[in-house]
C-alpha positions in Angstrom: 1.1 2.1 -26.8 -2.0 1.2 -24.8 -2.6 4.7 -23.4 -5.5 5.1 -25.8 -7.5 2.7 -23.7 -6.7 4.3 -20.3 -10.1 6.0 -20.1 -13.4 4.6 -21.4 -13.5 5.4 -25.1 -16.1 7.8 -26.4 -17.6 8.0 -29.9 -15.5 8.9 -32.9 -17.1 12.4 -33.0 -15.1 13.4 -29.9 -11.7 13.1 -31.6 -13.0 14.7 -34.7 -14.4 17.6 -32.8 -11.1 18.2 -31.0 -9.2 18.0 -34.3 -11.6 20.6 -35.8 -11.1 23.0 -32.9 -7.3 22.7 -33.2 -7.4 23.2 -36.9 -9.5 26.4 -36.6 -7.2 27.7 -33.9 -4.2 27.3 -36.2 -5.8 28.3 -39.6 -5.4 32.0 -38.9 -1.6 31.6 -38.7 -1.2 29.7 -42.0 -0.4 32.8 -44.0 2.2 34.3 -41.5 3.9 31.2 -40.1 4.8 27.6 -40.8 2.4 26.2 -38.2 0.0 23.9 -40.0 -1.2 21.9 -37.1 -1.7 22.2 -33.3 1.5 20.3 -32.8 3.5 22.8 -34.8 2.7 25.6 -32.4 5.2 26.8 -29.7 4.9 24.9 -26.5 3.4 27.8 -24.6 0.6 28.2 -27.2 0.0 24.5 -27.3 -0.5 24.4 -23.5 -2.7 27.5 -23.6 -5.0 25.9 -26.2 -5.2 22.5 -24.6 -6.1 24.1 -21.3 -9.6 24.2 -22.6 -9.8 20.4 -23.0 -11.2 18.0 -20.5 -9.0 15.2 -19.1 -10.9 12.7 -21.3 -10.3 14.9 -24.4 -6.6 15.1 -23.6 -6.3 11.3 -23.8 -8.6 11.0 -26.8 -6.5 13.5 -28.7 -3.7 10.9 -28.7 -5.8 9.0 -31.3 -5.8 11.7 -34.0 -2.3 11.1 -35.4 1.2 10.1 -34.6 2.2 13.7 -34.3 -0.6 14.4 -31.8 0.2 11.2 -29.9 3.8 12.5 -29.5 2.7 16.0 -28.6 0.1 14.9 -26.0 2.4 12.4 -24.3 5.5 14.6 -23.7 6.5 14.7 -20.0 6.0 18.5 -20.0 2.5 18.4 -21.4 1.5 15.4 -19.3 2.7 17.1 -16.1 0.9 20.2 -17.1 -2.4 18.3 -17.6 -1.9 16.5 -14.3 -1.4 19.7 -12.4 -4.3 21.5 -14.0 -7.0 18.8 -13.9 -5.9 16.8 -10.8 -4.0 19.1 -8.5 -5.0 17.0 -5.4 -4.2 13.6 -6.8 -1.6 11.7 -4.9 0.7 11.5 -8.0 0.6 15.3 -8.3 1.3 15.8 -4.7 4.1 13.3 -4.7 5.7 14.8 -7.8 5.5 18.3 -6.4 6.4 17.8 -2.7 7.8 14.3 -2.0 11.5 13.8 -1.6 13.2 10.5 -2.6 13.9 8.1 0.2 17.0 6.5 -1.1 19.1 8.0 -4.0 17.7 9.8 -7.0 14.1 9.0 -7.9 13.6 7.7 -11.4 11.5 9.9 -13.7 8.0 8.6 -13.9 6.3 8.0 -17.2 4.1 11.1 -16.9 2.0 10.2 -19.9 1.0 6.9 -18.4 0.5 8.5 -15.0 -1.9 11.1 -16.4 -3.9 8.5 -18.3 -4.1 6.4 -15.2 -5.3 9.3 -13.0 -7.8 10.4 -15.6 -9.2 6.9 -15.7 -9.4 6.7 -11.9 -11.3 10.0 -11.5 -13.6 9.1 -14.4 -14.9 6.1 -12.4 -14.6 7.8 -9.0 -16.7 10.8 -10.1 -19.3 8.5 -11.6 -19.4 6.3 -8.5 -18.7 3.2 -10.5 -16.1 0.5 -9.7 -13.6 -0.2 -12.4 -12.5 -3.5 -10.9 -14.0 -5.5 -8.0 -11.6 -7.9 -6.2 -12.6 -10.6 -3.7 -10.5 -12.2 -1.0 -11.6 -15.2 1.1 -10.6 -14.9 4.7 -10.9 -16.9 7.9 -14.2 -15.8 9.4 -15.3 -15.3 13.0 -16.5 -18.4 14.7 -20.2 -18.9 14.1 -20.3 -16.4 11.2 -22.2 -17.2 8.0 -20.3 -18.0 4.9 -19.1 -20.8 2.6 -18.2 -24.1 4.2 -14.5 -24.6 5.0 -13.8 -20.9 5.5 -14.6 -20.7 9.2 -11.7 -21.3 11.6 -13.3 -22.2 14.9 -11.7 -20.1 17.6 -9.4 -18.2 15.2 -11.2 -14.9 15.6 -13.8 -13.8 18.1 -14.5 -10.2 18.1 -15.5 -8.0 21.0 -19.3 -7.7 21.2 -20.8 -4.2 20.7 -23.4 -2.8 23.1 -26.8 -4.5 23.1 -28.7 -1.7 21.5 -30.2 -1.1 18.1 -32.4 1.3 16.2 -36.2 0.8 16.1 -38.9 2.9 14.6 -42.4 1.4 14.3 -41.8 -2.1 12.9 -38.4 -1.3 11.4 -35.0 -2.1 13.0 -31.4 -1.4 12.0 -27.9 -2.0 13.4 -26.5 0.9 15.4 -23.0 -0.4 16.1 -21.4 -3.2 14.0 -19.0 -5.9 15.1 -15.3 -5.4 14.4 -14.1 -7.0 11.1 -11.5 -9.7 11.1 -9.2 -7.5 9.0 -7.6 -4.1 9.0 -6.1 -1.7 6.5 -4.2 1.5 6.4 -1.9 3.4 3.9 -2.5 0.9 1.1 -1.8 -2.2 3.2 -4.4 -4.8 4.1 -3.9 -7.4 6.9 -6.0 -10.5 7.2 -5.9 -14.2 7.9 -6.0 -16.5 4.9 -8.8 -18.9 4.8 -6.8 -21.9 3.6 -3.3 -21.5 5.1 -4.5 -19.9 8.4 -1.6 -17.5 8.4 -1.8 -13.7 8.7 -0.6 -11.9 5.6 -0.1 -8.2 4.6 -1.4 -7.4 1.1 0.0 -4.4 -0.7 -2.9 -3.0 -2.7 -0.7 -1.1 -5.1 1.8 -3.8 -6.1 -0.6 -6.8 -5.2 2.3 -8.4 -3.4 1.7 -10.4 -0.2 4.1 -10.8 2.7 3.8 -12.8 5.9 3.0 -11.2 9.2 5.2 -12.7 12.0 2.3 -13.5 14.3 2.0 -17.1 15.2 -1.8 -17.7 15.3 -1.8 -21.3 16.5 -3.6 -21.8 19.8 -4.6 -18.1 19.8 -8.0 -16.5 19.5 -7.7 -13.0 18.0 -10.1 -10.4 19.5 -9.2 -7.4 17.3 -6.8 -6.3 14.6 -5.9 -2.6 14.1 -3.3 -1.0 11.8 -2.6 2.7 12.4 0.3 5.1 12.6 2.7 2.5 11.2 2.0 0.1 14.0 0.0 -3.2 13.8 -1.6 -4.2 17.1 -3.1 -7.7 17.5 -5.3 -8.2 20.6 -5.6 -11.9 21.4 -6.1 -14.4 24.1 -5.0 -18.0 24.7 -7.5 -20.5 23.3 -7.2 -22.7 26.4 -8.7 -21.2 29.5 -6.3 -20.1 32.2 -8.5 -20.6 35.3 -12.1 -20.8 36.4 -13.9 -17.6 37.2 -17.1 -19.1 38.7 -19.2 -22.2 38.2 -20.1 -21.2 34.7 -17.3 -19.1 33.3 -13.6 -19.5 32.6 -11.1 -16.7 32.0 -8.5 -16.6 29.2 -5.3 -14.5 29.5 -5.5 -11.6 27.1 -2.5 -9.9 25.5 -1.7 -7.3 22.8 1.2 -7.7 20.4 2.6 -4.7 18.5 4.5 -4.8 15.1 6.3 -2.0 13.4 5.1 -1.7 9.8 7.5 0.3 7.6 7.4 0.8 3.8 10.8 0.3 2.1 11.7 1.1 -1.4 14.5 -0.6 -3.3 17.2 1.7 -4.8 15.8 1.2 -8.3 14.0 -1.2 -10.5 15.8 -3.9 -12.5 15.8 -4.4 -16.2 16.3 -8.1 -15.9 20.0 -8.2 -16.4 21.0 -7.3 -12.9 21.5 -3.6 -13.7 19.2 -0.8 -12.7 16.9 0.9 -15.0 15.9 4.5 -14.5 12.6 4.0 -16.4 11.5 1.3 -13.9 9.7 2.5 -10.7 11.1 1.7 -7.3 10.0 -1.6 -5.9 8.0 -1.2 -2.7 8.3 -3.7 0.1 7.1 -3.8 3.6 9.1 -4.6 6.7 6.9 -6.0 9.5 8.9 -6.5 12.7 8.0 -7.4 16.3 8.1 -4.5 18.7 6.6 -5.7 22.0 3.9 -7.6 23.8 2.0 -6.8 27.0 -0.8 -8.2 29.0 -4.0 -6.1 28.7 -5.7 -7.5 31.8 -4.0 -8.7 35.0 -6.2 -11.7 35.4 -8.0 -12.4 32.2 -11.4 -12.1 30.5 -14.1 -14.6 29.7 -14.9 -15.3 26.1 -18.5 -14.1 26.1 -20.7 -11.3 24.9 -20.8 -9.5 28.2 -17.3 -8.4 28.9 -16.2 -5.7 26.6 -13.2 -3.5 25.9 -12.5 -0.7 23.5 -9.0 0.3 22.5 -6.9 2.6 20.3 -3.3 3.2 19.7 -0.7 5.6 18.1 2.9 4.9 17.4 3.8 5.5 21.0 0.7 4.8 23.2 -2.1 2.3 23.6 -5.4 2.9 25.6 -8.1 0.4 26.6 -11.5 1.1 28.2 -12.7 -2.0 30.0 -16.3 -2.7 30.9 -17.3 -5.8 32.9 -20.6 -6.8 34.5 -20.3 -7.0 38.3 -20.0 -10.6 39.5 -19.7 -9.7 43.1 -21.4 -12.2 45.5 -22.3 -9.3 47.8 -25.0 -7.9 45.5 -23.2 -5.0 44.0 -24.7 -4.1 40.7 -22.7 -1.4 39.0 -20.4 -2.8 36.3 -16.6 -2.6 36.7 -15.0 0.0 34.5 -11.4 1.1 34.0 -9.4 3.1 31.5 -5.7 2.2 31.2 -3.0 3.9 29.1 0.3 2.3 28.2 3.5 3.7 26.7 4.4 1.2 23.9 7.2 3.2 22.3 10.1 1.1 23.8 10.7 -2.2 22.0 11.3 -5.4 24.0 11.9 -9.0 23.2 10.1 -10.1 26.4 6.8 -11.9 25.9 4.6 -12.2 29.0 2.5 -14.9 27.2 5.5 -17.2 27.5 6.2 -16.4 31.1 3.0 -16.9 33.2 4.7 -16.4 36.5 6.7 -13.3 35.4 9.9 -14.8 36.7 11.9 -13.9 33.6 10.7 -10.4 33.2 13.7 -8.1 32.7 14.4 -5.4 35.3 15.7 -1.9 34.8 15.7 0.1 31.6 17.1 -2.8 29.4 14.2 -4.4 27.6 11.6 -2.5 29.7 9.0 -2.6 27.0 5.4 -1.3 27.5 4.7 0.4 30.8 1.5 1.7 32.3 1.3 5.5 32.1 -2.0 5.8 34.1 -4.9 3.8 35.2 -8.3 5.5 35.7 -10.5 3.6 38.1 -14.3 3.7 38.2 -14.2 6.5 40.7 -11.9 8.6 38.5 -14.2 8.0 35.6 -17.1 9.0 37.7 -15.4 12.3 38.6 -14.6 12.9 34.9 -18.2 12.2 33.8 -17.2 9.2 31.8 -18.6 6.3 33.8 -21.0 4.3 31.6 -22.8 2.2 34.2 -25.8 0.1 32.9 -26.7 2.3 29.9 -23.3 2.8 28.1 -23.0 5.2 25.3 -19.3 4.8 24.5 -18.6 4.5 20.8 -14.8 4.5 20.6 -11.6 5.6 22.3 -9.1 7.8 20.3 -5.6 9.2 21.1 -3.2 11.9 20.1 0.3 12.5 21.5 -0.8 13.5 25.0 -4.5 13.0 25.5 -7.2 10.3 25.4 -10.6 11.1 23.9 -13.8 9.2 24.7 -16.5 9.4 22.0 -20.1 8.7 23.1 -23.4 8.8 21.2 -27.1 8.4 21.9 -30.0 8.2 19.5 -33.7 8.9 20.0 -34.7 5.6 18.4 -32.3 3.3 20.4 -33.8 0.3 22.1 -32.2 -2.7 23.8 -30.6 -3.7 27.1 -28.1 -0.9 27.1 -30.3 1.9 25.6 -30.8 5.1 27.6 -33.9 5.7 29.6 -34.0 9.3 28.6 -33.1 9.5 24.8 -32.1 12.8 23.2 -34.2 14.8 20.8 -32.3 13.6 17.7 -28.8 12.1 17.8 -26.4 13.2 20.5 -22.6 12.9 20.0 -20.1 13.9 22.6 -16.3 13.9 23.0 -14.5 14.2 26.3 -10.7 14.6 26.2 -8.4 14.2 29.2 -4.5 14.2 29.5 -2.8 10.9 30.0 -1.7 12.0 33.4 -5.2 13.0 34.4 -3.9 16.4 35.5 -4.9 19.4 33.6 -7.9 20.9 31.7 -10.5 18.6 30.3 -11.8 19.0 26.7 -15.5 18.7 26.0 -17.4 18.9 22.7 -21.1 18.0 22.2 -23.7 18.2 19.4 -27.3 17.0 19.2 -28.1 17.8 15.6 -31.0 20.0 16.7 -31.2 21.7 13.3 -33.1 24.7 12.1 -35.8 25.7 9.7 -33.5 24.9 6.8 -33.0 21.3 8.0 -29.3 22.1 8.6 -28.8 19.7 11.5 -25.1 20.4 12.1 -22.8 23.1 10.8 -19.8 20.8 11.0 -21.4 17.9 9.0 -21.2 17.1 5.3 -18.6 15.7 3.0 -16.9 19.1 2.4 -16.5 19.8 6.1 -15.3 16.2 6.7 -12.6 16.7 4.2 -11.5 20.2 5.2 -11.6 19.3 8.8 -14.0 22.1 9.8 -11.4 24.7 8.7 -13.4 27.6 10.1 -14.0 25.9 13.5 -10.9 23.8 14.3 -8.2 24.6 16.8 -5.0 26.3 15.6 -2.5 23.8 14.5 -4.9 20.9 14.5 -5.3 18.6 11.5 -8.5 17.6 9.8 -8.5 14.2 11.6 -8.1 15.7 15.1 -9.9 13.3 17.5 -11.2 16.0 19.8 -14.2 16.9 17.8 -17.5 15.1 18.5 -18.3 12.7 15.7 -20.9 14.9 14.0 -20.4 13.1 10.7 -22.6 10.3 12.2 -25.7 12.5 12.0 -24.9 14.8 9.0 -28.0 13.7 7.1 -30.4 13.0 9.9 -32.6 10.8 10.0 -30.0 8.9 8.0 -27.2 7.5 10.1 -23.7 7.6 8.6 -22.4 4.1 9.1 -18.9 4.6 7.8 -16.8 6.6 5.5 -13.4 6.6 3.8 -11.8 10.0 3.7 -8.7 11.0 1.6 -8.4 14.6 2.8 -5.3 15.2 0.7 -7.1 14.2 -2.5 -10.4 15.8 -1.5 -12.2 12.5 -1.9 -14.8 10.8 0.4 -16.8 7.7 0.0 -19.6 7.6 2.5 -22.3 5.0 3.5 -25.6 6.2 5.1 -28.6 4.2 6.2 -32.1 4.9 7.4 -33.5 1.5 8.3 -34.3 0.0 4.8 -33.0 2.9 2.9 -29.3 2.6 2.1 -27.0 4.9 0.2 -23.3 4.5 -0.7 -22.0 7.7 -2.3 -18.8 9.2 -3.8 -17.8 12.8 -3.3 -14.9 14.5 -5.1 -14.0 18.0 -4.0 -14.2 20.7 -6.7 -10.9 21.5 -8.4 -8.8 24.0 -6.4 -5.1 24.4 -6.9 -2.6 23.4 -4.2 -1.2 26.9 -4.3 -4.6 28.5 -3.5 -5.0 26.2 -0.6 -1.6 27.0 0.9 -2.4 30.7 0.7 -5.6 30.2 2.7 -8.0 30.2 -0.2 -11.3 28.5 0.5 -14.4 27.6 -1.5 -16.9 30.4 -2.0 -20.6 30.1 -1.4 -21.3 29.7 -5.1 -18.8 26.9 -5.5 -20.1 25.2 -2.3 -23.6 25.0 -3.9 -22.1 23.0 -6.8 -20.8 20.3 -4.5 -22.8 17.1 -4.7 -22.4 13.4 -4.1 -22.9 10.6 -6.6 -24.5 7.4 -5.5 -23.1 3.9 -6.2 -25.3 1.2 -7.7 -27.5 -0.4 -5.0 -25.8 -3.7 -5.0 -22.5 -2.2 -3.8 -23.9 -1.8 -0.3 -24.1 -5.6 0.0 -20.6 -5.9 -1.5 -19.0 -3.5 1.0 -21.0 -2.9 4.1 -21.7 -6.3 5.7 -19.5 -5.3 8.7 -20.5 -1.6 8.6 -16.9 -0.5 7.8 -15.1 0.9 4.7 -11.6 2.2 4.5 -9.5 3.5 1.6 -8.4 6.5 -0.4 -8.8 7.9 -3.9 -7.5 4.7 -5.5 -9.7 2.1 -3.8 -12.3 1.3 -1.1 -12.1 -1.8 1.1 -15.1 -3.5 2.8 -16.7 -6.9 3.5 -19.5 -8.5 1.6 -22.5 -10.5 2.9 -20.5 -13.8 2.6 -17.7 -12.6 4.7 -15.3 -12.0 1.9 -13.1 -8.9 1.7 -14.2 -6.7 -1.3 -11.7 -4.3 -2.9 -13.2 -1.7 -5.2 -10.6 -0.2 -7.5 -11.2 3.0 -9.4 
């Protein structure tokens, strides 16, 4: 068996020390029983004694002898070690709570599972990558990178606001451009550099499958995978009509695909028969749902017209901001917030029907429909109009409301920076119902701090994981979009660039920057049983003081944060390096 190498080996004294402890524990019983070794004890006593061992020791004990190897790799002992040392790990939660999707679930090899989880948390707690994987992708037009990897016109992201941080002679990016890839739930979607096709990469099985999106003659503006739906925002590469003497407009569309994980009934032993020892084979079904036009006329491909969007499995929202091109001297930009219902599938593609003559009528094949459209005057009344100094960061959704997140910073400069900056870093969230009728939600924080330099009571990795348990609304989850993004200023003057949060596992990888100072850190929540959490238990003040983050090596910033975005969970973190390649750090 190769389980001995599942965690980094220690020195030989570790195994000898464990063997000595076990021998001393059993020596007192030699005269009254037949137990001459730890493995001769009843199972209850064996588990009671081994409860004092660390996960690393539990794996190292397999090296002592064949008897110890057999004792420490039984399913009962391995499950016990897993529940005790890693109660939040996804394997523990799946084994305790998950129900099989199709037929009886084969029994996992718990000894191998425990060794794999112990190895993962060894690297995760030490903020060290176990494996670093690189993927070459088709980059944005004009992006820096190796020759031959840029597909002209294949991807052109929406430009962020023209504002950045400046303090004395130091400058830093405040809002990064969108990456040309997206990932969620262990699935990575990107465009291959050589073939030019979009693929979905299963990070667990390392299998690739084609995404049924025909990218020829299209320029992708944004990719987003969330809630089991992949949305591709794109425009025709050829201009549709002239806007003025200098600009042309391109018709813009959004295409939605349903992304579903499917497990085969069982593994195969190679003879065509199923084997209970083999895990289920996971595949992904990516199917076309619908397509809709996101702007009635079209948008120029430039750095001035901007749109911000979000989606759930049933709705899609887009905030549009355009400079005013009126010949009558009007200056205020054009702004609009539109919400679509995209829950109904339809085979109709408006991109193939420019005149709309073939659009189906009635309920059959209705497809996406506009739920509400907020004009600039509506946004003005709601206090959301951005005008010439926009502060909008992102748009988020839940089942019935749209949330607009805004932020301002005292050190912001640039064309779109505010003329009256806040004292520190102001973040704000405004939530409104899709219908526009009903109460409006408002949440704001300026990180004003106190004498103890506690800038925000809702900031910090522990609060980020727990979802502000003491402050959140009843019934709301930790990822509720209604809270202002306080995580951005949790370590002011450091700015939190991005983070990858696995709330179920109690794990967070966070990237912070203060001009030339950069820190990428790993945080693992202290051990607390699933049962205690269900009963409402929380971390006490003494345990909170023991919580700390561990920093990755300095070069990992360049490996992951070139686009200012990281995603992932307890198993891996995904980002982009300085050469435009996707970096996958596996633990």
